[in-house]
Structures are given as structure tokens and as C-alpha cells.
N, C-alpha and C positions, 0 to 999 in steps of 0.2 A: 757537663751532659746534653748532647746533641737532643734534639725532640725525638728522632725513630729509636735512641738509645732507651729515652723513660716511657716511652709507648712499649717498646719490647719488656724494660725491667716489671713498668707494673703486672702486665700480664703473667710474666713469670711469677709474681709473688704470689700471685690468684692460683696459679697450679695451671696456667692453659699457656697454649702458642700463640702468640702475638699475628693476628692477620695485619700483614705488609700493605698490602692493598687499600683494606679500610682505614689505614694509617695515610696513606695517600690522600685519598678521599676525604678525609678532613683535613686535612691540611689544605685541599683543593678549594675547599667551603671557607673557609677561615682567609681566604686569598681571593673570595670574589671582588667583582669591582665595585660592588655599592656600598661595602662595607669601608669605613675609616678607623673606626675603634675598635670594634668585634674582631680583631685581624689575628695573627699569631702572637703580633707584639702583649696583647693582650692576655692571649693565650700565657705566654712566658712568664708575664709581669704574675699570673695567677700562679704558677709553678714557683716560682721565688717566693713568692709572700706565701706558700703553703708549706714550703720546707723550713720556716721560723716556727711553725706550730704541727710540726711531722708527730712528735714525740707525745702530743695531746691527743693523735687519732686513735679510733679503736680501729679501722680497719684502711689504715693509709691507701693503700691499691686502688681499693673502690672509690676514696676521693679521685685520685689522679684520674680515674675512668669518667667520672662525673665533671670531672672540670674538660676533660678532652671534646665531652659531647654537650655541656650544658650551653653552648651558643653553635651548637653545630649547625642547626637551619637558624639562621636571621634574615626573617624581610619586615623590613620596619613600616610598614603598610599591613600586617598581619596581627594578631593579639595571641596566636596558637606558636610560635616559635617554641618556647618552653617545652609544650604538650608532646608538639611533635619530635623533638629532641631526645626526650624523653624518652621515647617508643622506641627513635633509633639505636640509644645505646642499651635499650631491656633486649633487642633483638640481635644485637652486636654481642651481647654477652650470653643468652641463648646460643646462639649459632657457635660460641667457641666451648658450647659443653660445659659449662659452667653452673653451678648448683640455681636455682630460680630464687632462691631469698637476695643471695648475689644480685641478680637483674633488677629487682624489686627496691632494694635498698638505692642502688644507684637511679633508678627510676626516679623515686621520692627525692632522692637529694637534688636532680635536675630538675624539676618543679618548684623546688622551694627557691631556685634564683630567681621566680617571678617577683617583682618588687611589689604586688599586692598580695605574695602569701603570706600568710600568717607565722608567726616566729615557727620554726623547726623545733619538735621535742627531740629528735636525733642529736646527740655533739655531733657525731659526724657531719651531718647535714649545717649545722649552726657553725662549724669551721670551715664548710665549703662557701655558705652565703658570706660571713666574714671576708673570706679571701676574694671572692666575685666582689666585694663593697672595698677592697684594700683601695681603690682607687682614688677613693673619695678622701684615702689619709695621705696620697700623695705630697712629694713637697711640692709647693707652688707653680713651681713653672711646668711641671709634670701635669697638674691638677688642671690648669689653663689650658693647655694643648689636648688633654680628654675632653675637655667641654667643646672645644673648637672641633676636636674628631667628631663628636656628637652633633653638632650643628650641620658639620657635611653630610651626616647621614641623614639627617631632615631638611636638605637644602631645597627641596621640593616646597617646602612649608613657608606661608609668607612672614617675613620676619618678626612682625608684631604677636602673630598668633602663635610662634613658636616661643616666643620669650616669656608668653604667659603661660602656656602649656608647661614648660621645661622649670620656671619659676616655681610653680605648683605642684609639682614632683618635688624637687628641692626640697620647698617646704615643708611638706609631709616628712622628708627624713628627715627632717632638723627638729620636728615636732615629736620624733619618737624619745621615749625616755634614754635610750640609749641604743646609737649608731649600730653597733657592734654588740653580739649577744655571747662572745668569749672573752675572758678576762683577758688574756693573751692580746686580742685585738683592740682591746677596747684602749688597755693600759698604753698600749702602741700607738695608737692612729686617732683615738677620739679627738682630743682637744684639736690638733689640727685639722681633721676631717671637718668639725662644728665652723672652726674659721674659713676654711676653702666654702663650703656650702652659703656661710651667711655674704662672704664676700662676692660670690657668683649671682645669688639672689638677688644683690643690690643692684649688680652689673645688668641682669635681666631685666630689673623693673625699670632701671633707668631707659633700656633699649627699648620695653615696650610702649611707654611714655614718648619716648622720642618719634618712634616711627607712627604711632599712631595722629601725635601732633602732625607728621607730614602727610597722613592719609587726609585725615580731617581739611587741612590746607588746602591739600588738591579736590576736596569734595565740595566743603564749604564755598558757598558764592559771596555776590557781593553785600556787603551790609552798609555802605553808605547811606547816610542819608536816612537811618534808621531812627526816630525819635522816642518810639513808646512801641512797650513788649506787653502784650496782653495774654493773660493766661489761663488755658486750662485747668481746674483747679482737681478734679477727682480723677487720682492716678498720678495725675502730674506734679502736683504741688503734694497732696495729703494721699497716705495709704490707706484707702476707702477699706479694702479688704482686712488687713490685718485689723484695724480698727474696730469694725463692725462685728468682726467674728472673735473678739476676745469681749468686748459686753455682751454678745449672745451666750459665750461659752458660760461668761459669771452670772447672768439671770439664770441659766438652765441650771447652774450649781446650786443657787440662793435657794430656788425654787423646787429644787429636786426635780427636773425633768428631763427626760433623755431626747437631745435635742441633738444633731451634727451640724456645729455651730458654722461648720466650712461650708456645707452644701446648703444651709438656710442663708449665708450670708450670699451665697454665689448666685441663688435662686432670688433673692430680693434686687440683686443688680442685675440680674438678667430681666427684672419687669421694666425695666428703667427707659431704656430704648421705645418699646412696643407703648408704652404708657404718652412719652411724649408725643410718638407717631399719632397717637387719637388726637391730640389737641393740632397737631400740624397737620393733620387731614381736614380737621371742622368739626370732626366725631364729637370733641369737645371744646368748648370756650376755653380760652386760656386760662389756664389751673396750674398754680407755684407747684414747685416739685415737694415740698413737704406735704402739700394733701395728696399731692401721688405718689408717693415715698407712702403713704398713710393708705390708701387705697390698694396698692400693693404689700402690704405687711399684713392688712387683714384678710387677704387672702391665705397669704402664707401660713397662717396662725390657723385658717380654718385646713389647709393641707395638711400641716404638719399635726393638728388633732392634740392642738394647744391654746387657741383660740379661750376657752374657759379657765383655763388655769391662771391666766393675767388678768388683773385689776385695768380698770380703765388708765387710771393713772399710771401705771406701768407700762400699757402701751404709749401713751403719749410719749414719757420718757425714752422709751427705746427708740420711737419715730426720730424721736430729735439726735439717736446718736450721729446721726448724718453731720449736726451741728460741731460736734466732736472730733472729728477725725484728724487724726496725730499727723503733722507734717513728717517728709521725709527726712531724715536727718540735714541733708544739705541746703533744705530749703530756706530756713532764717537768716541762715548766715548767707546764701548764694543771692538772693532776695535783696537783703540789704548793699551788697556789693552792685546789685544791677541796679537800684536805685539809685546810686550816687553817678551814674552818667544819664539812664533811660527813665519816663516816666514809666511805672509798671502799675498795672493795673487786672483786676479778674477779666475774664469772658469765659462765663462760667453758665451753665442751663442752672445751678442751684438757683433758689432765691435770695434777696438782699440778707435777710435777717439769719439764713443759714451762713452765709458768707464773712459777714461782719462777726458772728459769734466766734466762727472759727477762726478767724484772723483773731482775735481777742485771745483766745487759748493758745493758740498757737503759735502768735507774737511773727504774723505774718504785716509787714509792714508795708500793704500795699497804699499807691498815691488813691485811688478812686476804687472802686467796685462796680462793674457792670456786671448784672444778670439777665437773667432770661426775664426778671419783671422790669428790666430798663427799657428794653424792646418790646415785652411781652412776643417775643420768639422763644423759638429753642435753635439752638446751632443742627444742622449746618444750613440754615435760613440766613440768607443773605444780610437781610437786616442786623443779624447778630454784629458781623463783623464789618461790614460799612458802617453800620449805627455805632460801633464804638471809635472808629476812625473819625467818624462827624461829630461825635461826643467832645473828642480831643483837639476838632478844627485842625485835622491832620488829613492829609492826602493816605490814601489805601496802602501805598509803596513805602510810608515813612511808619507805619504799623508794622511789628514781627508777631505774630501769631507764637505762642510757645506750647507744647503739647507734646506728651508722650502717644498719641493716636494718631497713625497716619492719616485716618479718614477724614479729621479733625482740620490737620493741615492742609490737606488737599482742597478742603472746600475754602481754607481762607485764601488760597493760592490760585483759588479759580474768581477771588473778590479784587484782587490785586495786592494782598497783604504779602509780605516775606513770612519765612517761617525758619522754625527751631523745634528741630527733633530731641526731643529728651528720653534718653533711654532708662526706661524703668524694670528691671527685670524682676521684680518681686511684685510687682502688682496685683496679679494673680495669685498670689501667694510666694513662698518659697522658689525662687529660680524657675517661676512656673509661666512667663509672659515669652512666648515662641517668638515674638516677632521685634528682634534688636537691631535690624541690619540697618545701619547708614545708608541713604539713598541722596542718590546728587540731584535729584527733582529740588530736596528743601537746600534752604539759603543756609543751614548750618545743622549740623548734626552733634550733640553731645551728651557726654556721658552722666553728667549732672549739673545743677544752677552754677556748682561752682567753676566747671569747666566752662558752662556758658558764659558765664564772665570772664574767664580767661581769653574766650574766643572774641568776644566784645569788646575787649580792652578797657573793662570795669573793674 
């Protein structure tokens, strides 16, 4: 049956005359030059898949109309394609003089084809969605052609970014209990679809990693001559936000206090820089971080109206939560690898006791610990960066500063150190660090300490 014959038959089954001009407009849409997968080929494959399940449909002609319209409007740079297509379908059905409930059912079916839509209640909508996803269970050659066609529709997206995003979409499909909601398509296509998805995910992951390595090779600079790595600690090596929030939350639970642990944690950290600036400006004599943390904590306890609820022993213990910060999962292994090739040392505004306690409990294998106490200064004072190089009997350019904070790296570079930017997306809470962009000004940009070890050949 030709597409025009199919179009006319669907309208005839519904008791209406077919609008051939609308047919030609739809076919023209599916032939738009920016389309590679969402074309007449896809439409014909959907009709072929539907024929295998037609007998299970309540309103088969309505499903056919929904198929005609489900990708009628398709712009990869917009997120309202299904909504606009559904509105067009409802309008076309109304213009044909069919009852309003027909238009509403078709409208709902087209909306159900959004990949983030909930599982539809209507049996016909479930058939339609399964038909739309039948390509996932295609034979390997056709599935790989489909994946290539989708990539061509997003040709403007850089390869690494596309691979990550596409991988995430396919992983969400694979995580579903069932890819297909009808028994018919589940029995016919589920197993092969899962094989196709897993194979494509593996390919996309490899592609993303390969292209990211290429980008990093282009961005990363000369690492020759580096003999020592000095590390910022809070946020770079350890998760201060998650560690402090957990202990504050547990303390509040144990004491029966109503405290927003995240707000408390962020407020405590927010006092860190102003307190150090009071020392750097000369307003206060050199004061170690444990003492500054306690000054900030006492103010916070008053602000949150819980100062009287804690004993002095509890306050001392809470203040030393900064000694108990948990390392990021990659930190111990990554540092061990880096230590095999370089001297590794802290270069932190924390005090020595704090850093040593943290290293003992977190299995952090430092060769030496440089702290603000070592030099009686805080970063970004030059005495910190140059002092570390001098203490190791190295030139500044033989030392690489490793940090997840760009201001720290820029200060280190100003005094001649090489720099490594480590991306920590969860430093400020789950996926809450907005500044993860690689920068050409840094010697190395890395996703983790393990990635840094790869980049440095350790």
C-alpha cells in the first residue's frame, strides 16, 4: 500500500474524507533537509511495525494518524516538537469534522512519544510508543544505521559532548524494567533491543573518552621538568561539603535540633575566606585554621540559635570535623600513582595537625605536609607557593600546583608554578559546581587524580 493510500484509508475508517493537501505537507516535513532519521523511512518502518500489532489496537486508525503526526514537527534545537506536532494533529482532525474525543486521543498519543513522558495509561498509546521505539530492536545493521542517522541530525554538537549526552539517554532506556510496554513488542524485540543499546553505550563511552583525551592533549601544556606536585586539599582532595553536612545532620538528629545541615555547612565555609583575610591584612596576627574555624563556628551557633544546646566538648568535637573530611573516591589511588613518579605534598591553608589527622584517616600518602603553619601565611600569598618550592629545593617551574579552584591555580602560575586543574562537580553539593570548564592557561586539565596520573604518565 502506498503512503497516500494508507493516509486515505485511515481517514475513511474514521468516517472522514482525507485532506490530500495535508498529506503532501506532512510528507514534505518528513523530507526536510536537516532530518536523517526522522524521515519517511522512519514513518514507513513505524507503519510496518504497527501492522504486526494492529489486531491488539482499540482504535487502529487513530494510531495511524498519531504515527503520521508524531514527528511532523522536528527541530533538534527545540524541546517542544511533540507538543507542536500534537496540536497540529488535533487541529487537522477538528478540521475534518471528527468528534473532539478523537482529536484528544490522538493528541495524547503524540505527546506520549516524548522520551521523558510517563508510561501511558491508554492501551493504544502504549502500542504507539512501542512502535516508535521498535527501531531499538532492529537487526544490528539497521540499528547501527539508525545511530549514525541520529548523529548526523546532531552534527553541530562536538563529538565528546554528543557521545556523553547520547550515552545518558540510552542508559536511561536500558535502566527501565521493560523497554516495551506491550507483551507483543516485548516478546519480539526486548532482548535484541537491550543488546543493541548496550553495544551502542559501550561504543559511545569509548568515543567520549577518546575525544576528551584528544581535547586534553590539545589544551594541556608542557609538563617536562615537573618533579613535585603540591595539592590544595579542601575540595580538591577531600569532600568538605558532604563530610561536614553529614556530621552536622547527625549531631542535630542526636540532639533533637532543627538545623538545615547544608545551609549551616555552606555558611561555615563562607566564613573561611573573610577570616583568613583578617590575618592577611594584619588585623589579626597569624592564627591557624582550627582557631579561625572555631571563631566562625561560635558565630554560627548563635545565628542558628543553638549555641546553648551544645556542650563545650561537643563544640570542640564539631570544630574538628575538618580533621575528619572524607577523601574523594579517586584520591587515595590517584595519589598513590602520582607518588610513584613525583614528590607529592599538601599546600593547604589548613594547619599541620588538621592535615596530618586527615591523611591518617583518609589513607592519603603524602611525602610531606606543607600548611599555612609552615610558612605563617595563607594562599594566595606568594610565600606559600614559593616557600613550598624552596623547601623542596626546587625551582618554581619544577613544581605543579594541583587544585579544583581556578583562583588558586592562577596565583600559583603568577609565581612560576605549573598548574593542574581538577574538576570536582560535587564540591558544593551534588552536581552543584558550575565552573568545570577546562582552561588553556592551565598546564593540565583533568577529570580526576586518576586522569591526572594518566596525563602525567604515572
